[in-house]
N, C-alpha and C positions, 0 to 999 in steps of 0.2 A: 504494500500500500504506500501511497505517496505521503509526503510530510504533512501537508495540510490541504484539506478540501473544504470548500464552503458551498452553501446553496447560492443560487444566482443573485440573491438580493445584495445590493450594495448598501453599506451602512449609511453613507452620505445621502443616498436617495431615500432610504427608509426613515431617516430622521432629519427633516429639513431644518436648516439653521433658523434661529429666532433671535431677534434683537435683545431679548431679555434672557440673561444667563440663568442656569439652574441655581447658582449661588444667590442671585437676587430674588428669585422666586421662593427659595427656601427661607431666606431672611424674612420676606414679606409674610410667608406662611406662618413662621414662628411668631411673627408680630400680630397674628390674628386675621390675616387676609384670606378669606374663603376663596376668592377668585384666583389668587396666586396659587393656592393649594390645588385647586381644580386644574389650573393650567399646567402645573408641574406634573401631576399624575396623568393628565391627558397626553402630555408630550411623551411620557415613558411607557404608558400602558401597552401600546402596540408591540414595542420591543420585548417587554416582559412576557406578553402573551406568546410571541414567537419562540422565545427561549423556553417557556414552560412547555409548549407543544413539542419542541425538539428534545427536551429532556424526558418527557413522559410518553410522547408518541401518539397521544390521542387528544383530539380537539376538546371533547367534553371535559376531560380531566384538566386540560391546560387552562381552560376558561376559569374553572373552579380555583386552580392554583394561582393564576394571575390575580384574581380578585382577592384571594386570601393574602397574597403578598402585599397588595396595595393597602388593604385594611390594616395589616400588621405594621407596615411602614408608616402609615398615618399616625399611629399611636406612638411611634418612636422617633419622630423627626428631630427631636432635641438631642438625639444620640449621634447624629451625623457629625463626624470629626472634621471632615474636609468638605465644605459646601461645594467645592468645585468637582468633587468626585461622587456626586449624588448618584449618577448612573451606575457606577461600580458598586456603591453601597446597596442599591436596590437589587442589582444582579446577585449580590451575595445573599440577600434575604431569599431570593427566588431559589438559588442553589441549595441553601439549607433546608428550605421547606420541601423542595423536590426530593432531596435525599431522604427526608423523614417519610414522605409519601411512598417512595419506591420501597423502602425497607418495610414499612407497614403492610403494603400490598403483598410483598414477597412472603411475609409471615402468614397472612391470610390465605395466600395461594397454596403454601405448603400444607396448611391445615385443611385445605379444601373447603374453606368457608366462602370463597368467591370463585366465580368461574374464570377460566383462563381467558385473558384479554390478548388478542393477537393484534399487533401493530401492523397496519397496512402501509408498507413503505411508499406506495403511490400517493398516499395522502400527506406524507411528510416531505417527500422529495419533489422539488419543483419540476414541472414538465420541461422547462427551458434549460435545465442544468445540462451541461455537456454529457454525452453518453457514458464516458469513462467515469466521470464524477458521480453520475446517477447510479451506475452499477455499484460503486463502492459504498455509497450512502445507503442503497437498498440492502446491501449485505449487512451493514451496521444495524439498520433498523429491524431486519428480519430476526436477528439474534440478540437484540437488546436485552430481553428479559433473562438471558443466560449470564449476564454480567453482574458483578456486585454493584451496589449503589454507587460507590466511589469510582469504580472503573468505568461504569456507564457515564457518569457525569463528566469525569476527566476526558473521556474519549469524545463525547459530544462537544464539550467546550473547545477541545483542540481541533478535531476534524471538521466539525460543522460550523462552529462559531469562529474558528480561526484565531483563538486567543493564544498568547504566548504562555510558556510554562510559568513565568512569574505572575501573569494575570490570573491564570487558573489557580495557582497557589493562594493568591489573595482571596479570590472568590470562594474557594472551597475551605479556607482555613486550614490548609495542609502545607507541609514543607515542599519545596520544589522537588526534592528527592522522592518524596512520597507520591507526588503527582506523576513523576516519570515512571515510577513502579506501577502505578494504577493504569497508566496508558499502555505500558508494556503488557500488563496482565490482560487488559481488554483486547489488545491485538492477538495475544496468544489464544484466548478463548474463541475469538472470531475465526482464526485460522483453523482451530480444531473443529469448530462447527461446520465450516465450509468443507472440510475433508470428511465430515461425517463421523468424527471421533467425539464421543461424549465424555 
């Protein structure tokens, strides 16, 4: 597999620039401005929803997670250490909440308390992605549930979101060495699954 592959969306296109910075909106939100708070979350909700969908693989679960992330973040705005890094802070909350959901669902699945949920790669991978990228992403999403929560998240953040090891480390709250191990673990599982070895 290649080093990094991304879906065809470009971050700059997905998040148009605004004359008001996140830091300004955050400051106004903390000062009690409801419209600033709404604008801040309206700006970031589509990105968080996309990330939730990529981490969980299902639209209905993703919408629930994205709303949960925004509600949780609203109650913790005063904990943002760097107002200029609001997007990364929100992503970190999404990653932590996704990890919790993935682990919870894995336990329920092992206990046979919930039905098996199959991720349809065609619903996650863009139709306009280049064929080689689409093939690799479909392989990833076909076998996503076989990965541990941390390997799954690290692999999606690296291969789909295109984040650096340092960025993934910060978002996951794991050391860079641990992130590298989880990515390697994920690749190993995917290669075994593709060869039909369980």
